[in-house]
C-alpha positions in Angstrom: 115.1 90.6 91.7 115.7 88.7 88.4 117.3 91.7 86.7 119.7 92.2 89.7 120.7 88.5 89.6 121.4 88.7 85.8 123.5 91.8 86.3 125.5 90.1 89.1 126.2 87.0 86.9 127.2 89.2 83.9 129.6 91.1 86.2 131.2 87.8 87.5 131.5 86.5 84.0 133.2 89.7 82.8 135.7 89.5 85.7 136.4 85.9 84.9 137.1 86.8 81.2 139.4 89.6 82.2 141.4 87.3 84.6 141.7 84.7 81.8 143.1 87.3 79.4 145.6 88.4 82.1 146.7 84.7 82.5 147.2 84.3 78.7 149.2 87.5 78.7 151.5 86.1 81.5 151.9 82.8 79.6 152.9 84.6 76.4 155.4 86.7 78.4 156.9 83.5 79.8 157.2 81.9 76.3 158.9 85.1 75.0 161.4 85.0 77.9 162.2 81.3 77.0 162.8 82.2 73.3 165.0 85.2 74.3 167.0 83.0 76.7 167.6 80.3 74.0 168.6 82.9 71.4 171.1 84.5 73.9 172.7 81.1 74.6 173.0 80.4 70.9 174.6 83.8 70.2 177.1 83.2 73.1 178.2 79.8 71.7 178.8 81.2 68.2 180.9 84.1 69.6 183.1 81.6 71.5 183.7 79.6 68.2 181.7 76.6 69.4 179.1 75.1 67.2 176.7 72.9 69.2 175.6 69.8 67.3 172.0 69.9 68.5 170.2 72.8 70.0 167.6 72.0 72.7 165.0 74.5 73.7 165.9 76.1 77.0 163.3 75.8 79.7 163.1 78.1 82.6 162.7 76.6 86.0 159.3 76.6 87.8 159.4 79.1 90.6 156.8 79.6 93.4 155.3 82.5 91.4 154.9 80.3 88.4 153.1 77.6 90.4 150.8 80.2 92.0 150.0 81.6 88.5 149.1 78.2 87.2 146.8 77.6 90.2 145.2 81.0 89.8 144.6 80.2 86.1 142.9 76.9 87.0 140.7 78.7 89.5 139.7 81.4 87.0 138.7 78.8 84.5 136.7 77.0 87.2 134.9 80.2 88.3 134.1 81.0 84.7 132.6 77.5 84.2 130.6 77.9 87.5 129.2 81.3 86.4 128.1 79.9 83.0 126.5 76.9 84.8 124.7 79.2 87.3 123.4 81.4 84.4 122.1 78.3 82.6 120.5 77.1 85.8 118.9 80.5 86.5 117.6 80.6 83.0 116.1 77.2 83.4 114.4 78.1 86.7 113.0 81.3 85.2 111.6 79.3 82.3 110.0 76.9 84.8 108.5 79.7 86.9 107.1 81.4 83.7 105.7 78.1 82.5 104.0 77.4 85.8 102.5 80.9 85.9 101.3 80.6 82.3 99.8 77.1 83.0 97.9 78.5 86.1 96.7 81.4 84.0 95.4 79.0 81.4 93.8 76.8 84.1 92.0 79.9 85.5 90.8 80.9 82.0 89.5 77.3 81.4 87.6 77.4 84.7 86.1 80.8 83.8 85.1 79.4 80.5 83.5 76.4 82.2 81.6 78.8 84.6 80.5 80.9 81.6 79.3 77.9 79.7 77.3 76.5 82.7 75.9 80.0 83.3 74.8 80.4 79.6 73.2 76.9 79.7 71.2 77.8 82.8 70.1 81.1 81.2 69.0 79.3 78.1 67.1 76.8 80.1 65.4 79.5 82.0 64.4 81.2 78.8 63.2 78.0 77.3 61.0 77.4 80.4 59.4 80.8 80.1 61.0 82.4 83.2 61.7 85.8 81.5 61.3 87.8 84.7 63.9 85.9 86.7 66.6 88.2 88.3 69.9 87.4 86.6 72.7 89.6 87.7 75.7 87.3 87.8 76.7 83.6 87.9 76.6 83.5 91.7 72.9 84.2 91.7 72.1 81.6 89.0 74.4 78.7 89.7 74.2 76.6 92.8 77.2 76.8 95.2 77.7 73.0 94.6 78.1 73.6 90.9 80.6 76.4 91.4 82.6 74.4 93.9 82.7 71.4 91.5 83.9 73.5 88.6 86.5 75.4 90.7 87.8 72.0 92.1 88.4 70.4 88.8 91.9 69.5 87.6 92.2 70.8 84.1 95.1 68.4 83.3 93.0 65.3 84.2 90.6 65.7 81.2 87.8 64.2 83.2 89.6 61.1 84.4 89.8 62.0 88.0 89.0 64.9 90.4 92.3 66.1 91.5 95.7 64.6 90.5 97.9 63.5 93.3 101.1 65.3 93.9 104.1 63.6 92.2 106.2 61.3 94.3 109.9 61.3 94.7 112.3 64.2 94.3 111.4 66.6 91.6 111.8 70.3 90.7 109.0 71.5 93.1 111.6 72.3 95.8 113.4 74.6 93.3 110.3 76.6 92.4 109.4 79.8 94.2 106.4 80.2 96.6 102.9 80.6 95.2 102.6 82.9 92.2 101.1 85.8 94.0 104.5 86.7 95.3 105.8 87.1 91.8 104.9 89.6 89.0 102.2 88.6 86.6 103.0 89.1 83.0 99.9 89.7 80.9 101.7 89.0 77.6 105.1 89.2 76.1 106.6 92.7 76.1 104.2 94.2 78.7 105.2 95.6 82.0 104.6 93.4 85.1 101.4 94.0 87.2 100.9 93.3 90.9 97.9 92.3 92.9 96.0 95.3 94.5 97.0 96.3 98.0 94.5 96.7 100.8 94.3 100.3 102.1 94.0 99.2 105.7 96.4 96.2 106.3 98.6 97.1 103.2 98.6 93.4 102.2 98.0 92.2 98.6 94.7 90.5 97.8 92.8 89.0 94.8 90.1 91.3 93.6 86.7 89.8 92.7 83.1 90.9 92.3 81.8 89.1 95.4 84.5 88.3 98.0 82.1 86.4 100.2 81.0 84.0 97.4 84.6 83.6 96.2 85.9 82.8 99.7 83.0 80.3 100.2 83.8 78.5 97.0 87.6 78.6 97.3 89.2 75.1 97.5 92.5 76.1 99.0 93.5 78.0 102.1 97.0 78.9 100.8 95.6 81.4 98.2 95.4 85.1 98.8 92.5 86.7 100.5 89.7 88.0 98.2 88.7 91.6 98.2 87.0 94.3 96.1 87.0 97.9 95.1 84.6 100.4 96.6 82.6 102.6 94.1 84.1 105.7 95.6 85.7 108.4 93.3 89.2 107.0 94.0 88.0 103.4 93.8 89.9 102.4 96.9 90.6 98.7 97.3 90.2 96.6 100.5 90.5 92.9 101.4 87.4 91.1 102.7 88.7 90.8 106.3 89.5 94.5 106.7 86.4 95.8 105.0 84.2 93.4 107.0 85.9 94.5 110.2 85.5 98.2 109.4 81.8 97.9 108.6 81.2 95.8 111.7 83.0 98.3 113.9 80.4 100.9 112.7 77.4 98.6 113.1 78.4 97.0 116.4 81.0 99.2 118.1 80.5 97.5 121.5 80.6 94.0 120.2 77.4 92.8 121.7 75.9 91.6 118.4 73.1 94.2 118.3 72.6 97.6 116.5 73.5 100.9 118.0 70.4 102.7 119.2 72.0 105.9 120.5 74.2 106.7 117.5 73.4 107.4 113.8 75.6 105.0 111.8 74.6 105.5 108.2 76.0 106.4 105.8 79.1 104.3 106.4 81.8 106.2 104.4 85.0 105.0 102.7 87.8 104.8 105.2 90.0 107.0 103.0 87.7 109.3 101.1 86.9 112.7 102.6 83.2 113.3 103.5 82.8 115.9 100.8 84.0 113.7 98.0 81.8 110.7 98.7 78.9 111.5 101.1 76.7 108.7 99.9 78.7 106.0 101.6 78.9 102.2 101.0 75.7 101.1 99.1 73.7 98.0 99.9 74.9 96.0 96.9 78.5 96.3 98.0 77.6 95.2 101.6 75.8 92.1 100.2 79.1 91.1 98.5 81.2 91.6 101.6 79.2 90.8 104.7 77.9 87.4 105.9 74.2 86.7 106.3 74.4 87.6 110.0 76.2 90.8 109.1 73.5 91.7 106.5 70.8 91.2 109.1 72.6 93.7 111.4 73.1 96.1 108.4 69.4 96.2 107.6 68.4 96.4 111.2 70.7 99.4 111.8 69.5 101.1 108.6 65.9 100.7 109.7 66.7 102.3 113.1 68.5 105.2 111.4 65.5 105.8 109.1 63.2 106.2 112.1 62.9 109.7 113.7 65.0 109.9 116.9 63.6 111.7 119.9 65.4 112.6 123.1 64.0 113.1 126.6 63.3 116.9 127.1 64.5 116.7 130.7 67.8 118.5 130.7 69.2 116.2 133.3 68.4 113.1 131.2 68.5 113.6 127.4 68.1 109.9 126.8 66.9 108.4 123.5 63.1 107.8 123.7 61.0 105.9 121.3 57.7 107.8 120.7 54.7 106.4 118.8 53.5 109.4 116.7 50.5 107.5 115.2 49.1 106.7 118.6 46.1 108.7 120.0 47.9 108.9 123.3 49.7 112.3 123.5 51.7 111.3 126.6 54.8 109.2 126.9 57.2 108.3 129.8 60.9 108.4 129.6 62.3 104.9 130.6 65.4 106.5 132.1 64.0 109.3 134.3 60.3 108.6 134.3 59.5 112.2 133.0 56.1 112.6 131.4 56.6 113.8 127.8 54.2 115.5 125.4 54.6 113.6 122.2 53.3 116.3 119.7 55.2 119.2 121.4 58.4 117.2 122.3 58.5 118.9 125.7 57.8 118.0 129.3 54.1 117.6 129.8 52.2 120.9 130.1 49.4 120.5 132.7 47.4 123.8 132.3 47.5 124.1 128.5 46.6 121.9 125.6 49.1 121.4 122.7 47.5 124.1 120.4 47.6 126.7 123.2 51.2 125.8 124.2 52.5 126.0 120.6 50.7 129.3 120.1 52.9 130.8 122.9 56.2 132.5 122.0 59.2 130.4 122.5 60.6 132.6 125.2 57.3 132.5 127.2 56.5 128.8 127.2 58.2 128.1 130.6 60.5 129.9 133.0 63.1 127.2 132.5 63.0 127.7 128.7 63.3 131.4 129.2 66.3 131.1 131.4 67.9 128.6 129.0 67.4 130.8 126.0 68.8 133.8 127.9 71.8 131.7 128.9 72.3 130.6 125.3 72.4 134.1 124.1 74.6 135.3 126.9 77.2 132.5 126.4 77.0 132.7 122.6 75.9 129.1 122.2 74.0 127.6 119.3 71.2 125.0 118.8 71.5 122.2 116.3 68.8 122.8 113.6 67.9 119.1 113.6 67.9 117.8 117.2 68.1 121.2 119.1 71.2 120.1 121.0 73.1 123.0 122.5 76.6 123.4 121.0 79.5 125.5 122.3 82.4 126.6 120.2 85.6 126.7 122.3 88.1 126.7 119.4 88.2 125.9 115.7 86.2 127.0 112.7 82.4 127.7 112.3 81.8 124.3 110.7 80.0 122.2 113.4 79.1 118.5 113.2 76.5 117.6 115.8 76.1 114.3 117.5 73.2 113.5 115.2 75.6 114.0 112.2 73.9 117.3 111.2 76.4 119.8 109.9 75.7 123.5 110.3 77.3 126.9 110.6 77.9 128.0 114.2 77.8 131.7 113.4 74.3 131.9 111.8 72.9 128.4 112.5 72.2 127.6 108.8 72.8 124.1 107.4 76.3 123.4 106.0 76.8 122.8 102.3 79.1 119.8 102.4 79.7 119.7 98.7 80.7 123.3 98.3 82.3 123.4 101.8 80.6 126.6 102.9 77.5 127.9 104.8 74.2 127.6 102.9 73.2 131.1 103.7 73.6 133.8 101.0 76.0 135.5 101.4 77.8 132.7 103.2 79.6 133.2 106.5 83.3 133.1 106.9 84.8 129.7 107.9 86.9 131.4 110.6 85.5 134.2 112.8 88.4 135.7 114.8 86.1 138.3 116.4 83.9 135.6 118.0 87.0 133.7 119.3 88.4 136.9 120.8 85.1 137.6 122.4 85.0 134.1 124.0 88.5 134.6 125.4 87.5 138.0 126.9 84.5 136.4 128.5 86.7 133.7 130.0 89.0 136.4 131.5 86.0 138.2 132.9 84.8 135.0 134.6 88.2 134.4 136.1 88.4 137.9 137.5 84.9 137.5 139.0 86.0 134.2 140.6 89.0 135.9 142.2 87.0 138.8 143.6 86.7 138.7 147.4 83.2 137.9 148.6 81.6 139.8 151.5 81.4 137.9 154.8 78.1 136.6 156.0 75.2 134.9 154.2 74.3 136.4 150.8 71.2 138.5 150.6 68.1 137.0 149.2 67.6 137.9 145.6 65.5 136.9 142.6 67.1 135.3 139.7 66.8 137.8 136.8 67.4 137.3 133.1 71.0 136.7 132.0 71.6 139.6 129.5 74.8 139.5 127.5 77.1 142.3 128.4 77.2 145.0 125.7 80.5 146.1 124.3 81.6 149.4 125.9 82.0 152.2 123.5 85.3 154.0 123.6 85.4 157.7 123.9 87.2 160.0 121.5 87.7 160.4 117.8 89.4 157.3 116.4 88.7 155.1 119.3 88.7 151.7 117.6 92.4 151.1 118.4 93.1 150.3 114.8 96.1 152.6 115.1 97.9 149.9 117.2 99.0 148.3 113.9 100.2 151.6 112.3 103.9 152.2 113.0 103.5 155.8 112.0 101.0 156.4 114.8 102.2 154.0 117.5 104.8 155.6 119.8 107.2 152.9 120.7 109.5 155.3 122.6 107.0 155.7 125.4 107.9 153.1 128.0 104.4 152.2 129.1 103.2 151.7 125.5 106.4 149.8 124.6 106.0 147.3 127.4 102.3 146.7 126.5 103.0 146.1 122.8 106.3 144.3 123.1 105.2 141.8 125.8 101.5 141.5 124.7 100.6 142.1 128.4 97.9 144.4 129.6 99.9 146.8 131.9 96.6 147.7 133.6 95.6 144.2 134.9 98.7 142.1 133.9 96.6 139.8 131.7 98.7 137.8 129.2 97.3 138.0 125.7 97.9 135.8 122.7 98.3 138.3 119.9 98.1 142.0 119.1 94.5 141.4 117.9 93.7 139.8 121.3 95.3 142.8 123.1 93.3 145.3 121.0 90.0 143.4 121.7 90.8 143.3 125.4 91.5 147.0 125.7 88.3 147.7 123.7 85.9 145.7 125.8 87.4 145.3 129.3 85.3 146.9 132.1 87.4 146.0 135.2 89.9 148.8 134.7 90.3 152.2 133.0 92.0 152.7 129.7 93.7 156.0 128.7 95.3 156.7 125.3 96.1 159.7 123.2 98.4 160.4 120.2 99.5 156.8 119.8 100.4 156.3 123.5 98.8 154.5 126.5 98.9 156.1 130.0 98.9 154.2 133.2 97.1 156.8 135.3 94.5 159.4 134.6 96.8 162.1 136.0 99.4 161.2 133.3 96.7 161.4 130.7 95.5 164.8 131.9 99.1 166.2 132.0 99.6 165.1 128.4 96.4 166.8 127.3 97.4 170.0 129.0 100.9 170.1 127.5 101.9 172.3 124.6 103.5 169.4 122.7 101.0 168.1 120.1 102.3 165.4 117.9 99.7 165.5 115.1 98.7 169.1 115.3 95.8 168.1 117.6 95.1 165.4 120.1 94.1 162.4 118.0 93.3 158.8 118.8 92.0 159.8 122.2 90.5 157.2 124.7 89.3 158.1 128.1 87.3 155.4 129.7 87.1 154.8 133.5 86.8 151.3 134.8 83.9 149.6 136.5 85.3 150.3 140.0 86.2 153.9 139.3 
């Protein structure tokens, strides 16, 4: 802003100088015209034989244009004087602002020197008293809050005569000075570039960085100063003011605002609001929290951290799954869920087994421990679900990559179930699985289409016959008949026959012409035709045939495209 104002004043001064030169040029032209007129009159008198006794300078009359030029000349001179006065005034104001900032910088340095001197005196006194094991990390742990408040409240211009000098009375220059100095640039020394206060990454407002924002705010003697803040020890050293950082941590510790810890959610580690998880997985340490949170906040911090360090157990009843506190050191192997009153076996983490003790129960295979477990495991395999390796929670992948984050904050690979390497961003198994598994997503889409077709099937009238619930076995992929029956030729333009109307409609519209199913991509269409069981699929020589009779007619024809019938698929449907 100062540079722009200086440029504007220089521009106005240059314009005034140019106008002044133009006015001088006009006055010179007018004087030249007067001389020329006098000389012409003198020459005319001599030519007529008359010799005037005295020659008076001839003056031209003042026209309206001359008067306007004189007025304009006076205005130009006045504007020039005003610009020069404005420049002098601006320079004086700038000197006042710089002097005020330098004085405040000196006052802050003197207060820091006073704090350091008192801190050194207390350290020496502690050493003289023999307290060598005292914990001395910074001045805020050694000095009393009253001493810090007294030093920070001193007026460095009073020289010990009074506490704080009263504001000057009468009209002064204070109304001409800018707002507090944090709105201006801070110049470290002559010739260096200006530096601004750090900006909070949440509210985007400037703040004053300090080691302990809580202690600095407690000892501050003015409410007009900037908020205090600090830098997190993350790789990017992100900066936040005390209000935003305090609110962010409290939103993690007490999301419901009831003043207590969260018992159903794992909170720690509390990560940086801007850093990715892989760059700083450690989260905000305790020493930073002590410098930001209040005493009540630190009580909640340690309480929540204690809860997160304890093992979490959930009710094994599938209709409940509530968080249960189990006493593992107790001799009593039974516990009761407070939500559903289910009797729980503490060592086995399952519903109480009446006929078996814990050793006999754990010796059984996992699939044979209970009929419900057997059905659940069969359903998990049939639906291609996964269990969390930490809390055994069942997870379903509907879309996205194989990187799964469970509700217990455990990260694992959905494809193989191994833990996820957060730092290297890959599966911990060797060799690691791919981040994206298109085949698994295509399989899930085909399963969903099968379920929709089953739901649309007409049901027979009357009550359903009695039957026993058997194991849910996943449907095996149907093998296609023929030589190259993997349908990979659908991507080969040299094999695919796009002149055939049935094949052209199927490939061009990405619609199965057998069942009118809309597909998302060519890979989805290929997977559907390879695994569908509700209708027949006939293909040969890069073509698809709608009916079996068309397929047989092609096989019996003399026209052979590749010298022999290649890429043959003959697979009847489930209802055929």
